[in-house]
Each structure stands twice: as C-alpha cells, then as structure tokens.
N, C-alpha and C positions, 0 to 999 in steps of 0.2 A: 346443886353443883355450882362450883365457883368458876366463872369465866376466866380464861387466861388473860383477858383484857383488864380485869379489875385492879390488879396491883398497880397498873400504870395510871389509873384514873386520878388518884390524889396528886401525883406529880403533874399531871396534865392540868388539873384545876389550879395548882399553885402557879404554873407557868402562865395560864390564862389570866389569873388575878394580877400577877406581876406585869404582864403585858398591858392589861387594861389600866392599871394604876399609872404606868409609865405614859400611856397615851393620854390619859386625863391630865397628867402633869405637863405634858408637852403643850396641849391646847390651852390649859389654864395659864401657863407661862405667857403665851402669846396674847391671851385675852386680858390678863392683868396688866401686861406691859402696854397694850394698846389703849385700854379704857381706864386704867387706874383701879385702885381697890374699890372705890365707891361706884365706879361706872361699870365694872365687870359684872356679868350676870351668869349665874350657875346654869340657868336654862340654855344660854348660848353655848356654854362649854359642853353641856350634854348633847346639844344638837350637832355639834361638830365632832363628837366622838361616837364610838359604837357602844354607847351605854345610855343610862338614864340619869335624871337628876337624883332619883332615889338611890341609885347605885353610888353616885358620887358622895352623897351624904353617908352611905354605909361605909365606904372606904375612908373618908376623911373627916366626917362629923359635921361639916358645915363650911360655909364660905370662908370664915376666918381661919379655920384649921387648914383649909385647902391653900389659902394664900401663904400661910406659915410653911406648909410643906413645899410650896414652890420656892420660897426663899431658902429653905434648908438645902434643897437640891442645887439651887443656883450657887450658893456659897460653897457647897460641897465640891462642885466642879472645879472652881478655882483653887480650893485647898488641895485637891488631888494633884492638880498641875504643879503647885508649889512644892508638894512633897516629892514629886518626881524630878525636881530640878537638881542637876548634878553639876556643881561648880567646884568640887574639891580639887580638881586637877588644874584649875585656873588661878592665875595670880589675882590679888584682890581687886585691881582695877578692872580686869576683864570679867571677873566674877560679878561685880556689882552692876556692870553694864549688861551682862547677860540677864540678871534678875530684872532690871528695868525693862529690858526688851520683852521678857516673858509677860510681865504685867501689861505692857503696852499692847502686845499681840492679843492677849485674852480680852481686854476691854474692847478692842476693835472687832474681834470675832464674835463677841456676845453683847450686842447692843441692848438686847432684852434685859440682861443683867444690870446694865447701867440704868435703864428705865425703872426696873424693880427697886433698885436701891434708892433712886430719887423718890419713888412713891412711898417707900418705907420711911424715908426721912420726913416727908410731909406728915406722916402719922407718928413722928417722934420715936421711931424704932419700937413701937409697942409690941409688935409681933415677935421681933428678935428678942426683946427683953423677956417675953413670956415663954420662949422656946428653950428647953433644956439642951436640945441638940446644938443649937447655935451658941448657947452660952459656953459649951465645951469645945467648940470647934476651933476657936482662936485663929491663929495664922501661922502655919509652918514656916512661912517666909520670914517671920521675925527671928526664928532660930538661925536661919541661913544668914540673915543680915548681921546678926550679932557675931557670928563666926567670921564673916567677911570683914567686918569693922575691926574686930580684934586682930586679925591677921594683918590688915592694912596698917593699923597703928603700931603693931609690933615691928613691922618691916620699915616703918618710917614713911610709907607712901601716903598714908592718910594723916593729915595734921589736925583735922577738926575732931572735937570731942562730941560726937553725934549720938543721940539716942536712937535705937533701932525703930521704935514706934514713930518718931518724928521723920526718919528717913523713909519709912514705908508710906507715911502720909504725903510726903513730898513727891514721891514717885506716883502714887495712886492719884493724887490730885490732878496732875498733868494728864494722865491717861483718861481719867473720868471726864475732865473738862472737855477734852478733845471730842469725845463722843456725845456727851450730854448737851453741850452747848454748840454743837455743829451748826444748827439752823439759825440760832440767834446771832452767833458770831459771823456767819456768812451774810446775813441780812445787814448787819451793821458795818462790816469791814470788807465785804465782797470777796471773802476767801473761804474756801471749803477746807476745813481742817482734816477731813478724811479723804480728800481727793487722792486717787491712786498715785498720781505723779508727784505728790508731796509727801508720800508716806515715809520713805527712807529719810527724807530731810527731818521730819519730826521725830522719828525713831532715834536717829543719831543725835539730834539736839537734846533729847531727854537724857541720854547717857552722858553727853558732854556736860550738861548742867549739873548732874549729880556728881560726876567726877571732879568738876571744877570746885564744887562746894566742899567736897571731902579733902581736896588737896590744896585748898587756898592757904596762902601765907597769912595767918592771923596776926603775926607781929607787925605786918606792914600797915594794918589798920590802926 
C-alpha cells in the first residue's frame, strides 16, 4: 500500500538538496573571500554547514568546481540586478547616472564579490575561462549602456564617441577600487573610502565624472 506521504518525498528531497547547495555556496563564498582560493579548505566549509566534505564533492565535484560555482552565482547576482534596471523613462543623463549608482551600490553591498574577483584575477581568470555559464553570461548592462549612449548622442547631450565596454570599465573601476583598496588607501592617505558620511559624496562624484566625460567639449581640446 502506498503512503499518502510518498508523492511529496521527491519534492521534499529536491527542496532539501537546493537548500543544502545554497548553504554550501553561502559558506564557500565567505571562506574563499576570506582565505583566497589556495587558503580555503573544503573541510572548513563542511564544518560550517550542515553537511559533509563528501556531500560537497557529490554536489560540486571538488574545490575547483566549488569555487567556479561560487563565481557563477556571484556574477549572476549582479547580472540579475542589471537586467532589472529600468531607465527607459529617464533622459540619457539621468539614465547613465542611475546605472553608475546601481553598480556603485552593488559593489558596496557585496564586498565578498569584490574579493572573489580580485582572487580570480590572481589566478588569471582560469575558472571563468573554463566556465560555460560565465562565458555566456556577458553583461546586460552593456545593452543598457549602448541604448543610453545612442539616445544621448542622438539628442546632442553626449558629445563623446564612447564605447560601451570602455564606459562600463570606467564606472566599474571606481566602484571596485573604492571597496578593494579601502584599507591600503586609508593607511596611505588617512581617508576611509567607504565611510558612511562620505558615501553620497563618492556616489555623486562618480555620476558627475561619467557625465562630464560624456558631455565634454572635445573641440576645446
């Protein structure tokens, strides 16, 4: 005789597996960000989760694959945020400022993401290069930037002929530096780049710099 509970068991196992994998990724993100790829230990990740080292290998295959999964999820978060960005109702100047603010906010709110990217650069992006998922993920922000740039140039507001990838690099570099170099910059110059009382100053400054670049009078040079 079949128990009335049996149909629910597969779904329950699926939910448990998804919850376990999410918990492993949460802890692995913290551990890789704290200790780096070489310093992180799967034993430590297992000890901090409700699972075992064997189960981590079962779900992810090994330390390298686990780190790749951590990167895929971290990049996926910011790509989801970019995809949800709605600037169609804004003029080009306001739209590009909103995009810069979004990237600024995300880097500030996700310091582990900044550390993970720094670690992956040390490893010359070998995990990203080997990941099919990350190879396809691209950046939805580039499509938004291209549309904003086209609208700004068509309206005459933007005078610079700027590539979308270059502009994305310009915005991201400031946001990344502010978080990644917080401690060294503070030690050298006595200023905390992420101090709460300076936050709006830097957020506004980023938008001002981008807009100034896009609206500069090139003929004057």
